[in-house]
C-alpha positions, 0 to 999 in steps of 0.5 A: 083471333087466336087462329088468325095470330097463329096463321100470321106467325106461320106465314112469316116463317115460311120462306126467306124474308124480304130483307134476305132477298133483297140482300141477296139480290144486291150481292148478285147484282154486284157479282154480275157488275163485278164480272162485267167490269172485269170482262170489259177490261179484259176486252179493253186489254185485248183491243189494246194489245191487238192495236199495239200489234197492228202498229208494230206490224205497220212500222215493220212493214214500212222499215222493210219497204224502205230497206227493199227500196235502198237494196233496188237502188244499190242493185240498179247502181251495181248493174249500171257499174257492171254494165259500164265495165263490161262495155269497156271490156268489149271495146278494149277487145274490139280495139285490140282485135283490129 
């Protein structure tokens, strides 16, 4: 039995204990979990920033569309007034020439 006890002690001394492995495993899992949470948060922040950018772009496009429509209306009114004045000038010259 003396040899068996010596072998058991020798076996125990080889390699890390189960406690060390499980503690190391817990630390590793906690590290992976923290990394995953950080990555998830970073991705969520990126998605939120992209959505804000999309909303800003949509609002800018709507505002520019409204400004373009307004400019076209003003341009039509200006051209109409110009054509009416030009018609009056032409009529006035035609009457004068007779």
